[in-house]
C-alpha positions in Angstrom: 25.1 -36.1 27.0 23.8 -32.8 28.4 20.5 -31.6 27.0 20.8 -28.2 25.4 17.3 -27.1 26.5 17.8 -27.8 30.2 17.0 -24.7 32.1 15.3 -23.2 29.1 12.2 -25.3 28.6 10.2 -22.5 27.0 12.6 -21.8 24.1 10.4 -24.0 21.8 7.3 -22.1 23.0 9.1 -18.7 22.3 10.2 -19.8 18.8 6.7 -21.0 18.0 5.2 -17.7 19.3 7.7 -15.6 17.3 7.1 -17.6 14.2 3.3 -17.1 14.5 3.9 -13.3 15.1 6.2 -13.1 12.1 3.6 -14.7 9.9 0.9 -12.3 11.2 3.2 -9.3 10.5 4.0 -10.6 7.0 0.3 -10.8 6.3 -0.3 -7.3 7.7 2.5 -5.9 5.5 0.9 -7.4 2.5 -2.4 -5.8 3.4 -0.8 -2.4 3.9 0.9 -2.6 0.6 -2.4 -3.3 -1.1 -4.0 -0.4 0.7 -1.2 1.9 -0.5 -1.9 0.7 -4.1 -5.6 1.5 -3.6 -4.8 5.0 -2.1 -2.5 5.7 -5.0 -5.2 4.7 -7.5 -7.7 7.0 -5.8 -5.2 9.9 -5.8 -4.5 9.4 -9.5 -8.2 9.4 -10.2 -8.8 12.6 -8.2 -5.8 14.3 -9.8 -7.1 13.5 -13.2 -10.6 14.9 -12.3 -9.1 18.0 -10.9 -7.0 18.6 -14.0 -10.1 18.1 -16.2 -12.1 20.5 -14.0 -9.3 23.1 -14.1 -9.1 22.9 -17.9 -12.9 23.2 -18.2 -12.9 26.3 -16.0 -10.3 28.0 -18.2 -12.3 27.2 -21.3 -11.0 25.5 -24.4 -7.3 25.7 -25.2 -6.2 28.0 -28.0 -5.3 25.0 -30.1 -8.9 23.8 -29.9 -10.2 27.3 -30.8 -7.9 27.5 -33.9 -8.9 24.0 -35.1 -12.6 24.9 -35.3 -13.9 25.6 -38.9 
């Protein structure tokens, strides 16, 4: 019976290396996804602050002025 790996003794090494690299890449993708979530949260918080500041600079809305006694 002929050995399949004759002449290609480093296939197992290559497969092992690629498996390790795939695991590392998978881990990095997970980290990057979490960083995107964090960036989105910061952008949302900043947007909220900017909208509040913009409303404050214009003064109270007409609805607020009318509702005062």
